[in-house]
N, C-alpha and C positions, 0 to 999 in steps of 0.2 A: 797467655790466655787464661781467663777465669770463667768457670762454668756458670751457666744460668742455674739459679737455685729453683727447683720445683717445689712450690709451697704446698705441702699436703694439708696444712691446717686450713688454708683458704679454700682449697679444692673440696675438702670434706665439708666445710661450712656450706658451700654451694650445693653439694649433693643433699645435705640435710634439709636445706631450704626447699628443694624440689620434693623431697620425701614429705615434708610437712604440708606442702600444697596438695600432694596426692592423698595424704591422710585426711585432710579437711574435706576434700571432695568425696572420699570414700564414706566418711561419716555422714555427710549430707545425703548421699544416695541410700545408705543402708541403716542409718540410725544407730550405728555403733562404731567404735574405733577399731582399727586393726589391733589384734591381741597378740602379745608376746609374753612368753613364759621363760624365765631363766632359772636353771637348776644348778645349785652348788652343793657339792658333797664335802663335808668336813669344814675345817676352820682355816684353810690356807689363806694367809693375809693377802697375797697377790691376787688370788681368785676373788676375794672379797672386794678389792679395789676395782678389778675388771667388771665384776657384776654390777657394782654400784654405778660405775661410769656408763655402762650400757643401758641400765635402767633409766638413769637421769636423761640421757640423750634421747631415748625412745619416748619418754614422757614429754619432753620438750617438742618432739616432732608430732605429737598428737596421738600417741598409741596408748592402749590400755596395757599396763605392765604388771606382771606378778613375779615376784622373786620367791623361789622355794629353796630352803636350806635343809638338806638331809644330813643325818649324822654319819661320821666316819664309821665304816663297818656295814653300811648299806649293801645288801646283796644284789646280785644281778637280777634275780627274780623280782625283788622289790622295785628296782629301777624299771624293769620291763613293765611291771603292772602300772607304774606311774605314767610311763610313756604311752601305754595303751589308753589310759584314761584321758590324757591330753589329746591324743589323736582323735578320740571320739567327741571331744568338746568343740561345738561349733563356734564358740567365742574365741578359741585359740587358733591363730593363723600361723604362728611361728613358735618353735621351741628349740632350746639349745641346752646342752649340758656343758658347764664350764670345765675346761681341761686345765691341768691334769686331774684325774680322779684317783682316789686312794684305793688300794686293794680292799676287797676282792674284785672290785669293778675293773673293767678293761675297756679302753676306748673303741677297739674294733667291734666288740659285742654291742656297745651302745649305738655306734653308727649303723650297725646292721639292723637294729630294732626300731630306730626312730622313724616316724612316718615320713617318707620322702617328700610329700607335698607340704610338710611343715618344717622340714629340715633346713632352717635358715642359715646354718653354718655351711651347708653344702657338702657335708662329709659322707653322706650315706652311699653305700655301693651303687644304689640305683641312680642317684644323681651323678656320681662320678662316671657311671656307665653312659648316661645320656651325654655328658660332656665329651667323652671319648668319641661318641657317634656324631657330635655336632648338633644335638637336639636340644630344644628348650628345656631348661631345668633350673633349679636353685643352685647357683655356683658358689664355690668357696670365696669368702669375702675378701681376703687379702689379695689374691690374684686379680679379682674383679676390680679392686681399687687401683692396682698397678696399671691395668689396661686403661682405666679412666684417666689416670695421670699421664700416661703416654699420649693418649688422644688429646688431652687438654694442652699438652706441651707442643702439639703439632708434630710429633714424631711419625715419620713415614715408615710403616712396618712392611709394606709391600716389597717382598724380595730381600728384606734386610737380614743380615746375619745377627741372630739373637742367641746369647749364651745365658743359660739359667744355671746358677751355681746352687745346687741343692736338689734333693729328689724326694722330699717329703710328700705325703698325700695331701697335706694341708696347703702347701705353697708350691713346691718345686714342680711336681708332676702336673697339677692343673694349670700352673703358669705356662708351662711348655705347650700344653694343648691349646690354651687360649691364644698364644702367639702364633702357633701353627695355623690355627683357624683364620688368622689375619694374614696368611701367606708369608709370614716370616720363615726363614730357614733356621731351624732351631737345633741347638746342641745342648743336651742336658749333661752337666758336669757335677762333680762333687769333690769331697776332700781327698779322694784317692785317684782322681784323674791324673794321668801322667802329663807333666808339663802344662799344668793348668794355666799358668801365666801366658804361655804361647797361644793357647786356645782363646783366651780372653782378648789378646791383642788383635785378633781378627774380627772382633765383634763390633757391630754398629750399636747394639743394645746389650747391656749386661744387667741381669737381675740377680743380685746376690742375696741368697737365702740359705746360708750354710750354717750359721750360728757360731762362727769363729770371729772373734773381735779383730777388726782391721786387717782381715786376710787379703783383701784386694788392694794392691799397692799402685802407686802412680804409674810405674813402668809396666803395669799389666794392661793399660788402657790405651786404645787407639785414639789419637787426637780427634776431638769432636764427637766422640761416642756419647751416648746417653747411658747414665749409670743409675740404676734404681736399687737402693739399699733397704732390704727388708729386715735386716738383722737388728737385734736389740740386745746389747751386752753391757755388762758393767765392768769397767776397766779403770783401776786406780781411782775409785770413788767417783767416776763419771760414767755417763751413758755414752755408748758409741755403737756404731753399726758393724757390719761385716766389711765395710770399706774404709780405708784410711782417708778420711774426708779431705783433709788439707792437701795431701799429695794429689789425690785424684781430681779435685776441683781445679787444679792448675792445668789439667790435660783435657778433661771431658768437656763436651759441649753443654751438657745439662746433667744435674745431679740432684738427688733427694737428700736432705739432711736427716740426721738422727740426733735427737727426736725432731718431730715436726714434719716428717715426710710421709712414709707409707702408713705409719701407725694410726693416725686419725682416720684414714680411709677404711680401715678394717671395720670399725664400728659403723661408719657411714653406710657401708654396703651391707652390714647386718640389718640395718634399718630398711635399706632399699629392698633386700630380700624379703623382709617381713611384709612390706607393702605389696610387693609383687605376689607373694603367696596369697594375701588377702584378696587381691584383685582377681587372681586366677580362680580361686575357690568360689568367688561370687559371679564369675563370668564377665567381669569388667574388661574394658580395654585398658592395657597397662599405661601407667603414667609415663609420658615420653621424656626422653633426655636423661634417663638415669642408667638403665641397663640396656645395653645394645645387643 
């Protein structure tokens, strides 16, 4: 058996098309584009690439985009003042701070200070709290993209055994909450889980987000299971995920590749969150078919 490949690039393209339609309708109604501000601190090359890609795709979707670059050594007080100014700016619907940030800045302090209504990364304690309660909010982008891929692939989550490998606040924990919301039976695991392979063998759905190259092997996977690989690692001068793709693809029913799987969905749902924020702030009905 060879698994069906879940094409994240094609799925992300379709999400971006829907976002672009929503942005055009928003501009027609309100005479302005949804506004997104991306903040980068320091000169990290990877952050520069991520910010550039986000800005390009947001502009292509019809958003007004501003990139801000702050020097390394920016203090938390200076960052808080900027976030406050953007929170009060009616032209800004979404804002994000590119991670990681250099000292003396810290991600928890940034997440705690960013305006929840404009927190398009979905990391603020307020938005995470709403997610825990099952209430409307801006949700973390990568887990939202995973849910869209599962739905798009026709995976039945009702009553399914779902194993999430990883417990980060960015992916693992919100992913588990979103799966639980869809009535899956969810097990959160991590690198210290005892006999992790045995736990995974019971899963109908595996979401691997642990950050260990090719950790999930073919004999960890129940035949026909759906395997979503969130990992992005460099191994022997090649990119790979947290799943040993060639092995697992011979056993699974469906699988996401790396690259070209979950990665493109993260930016797509950043754009979807920005549009959602703009619509909520203006009292509009949300664009259908993007965020469920």
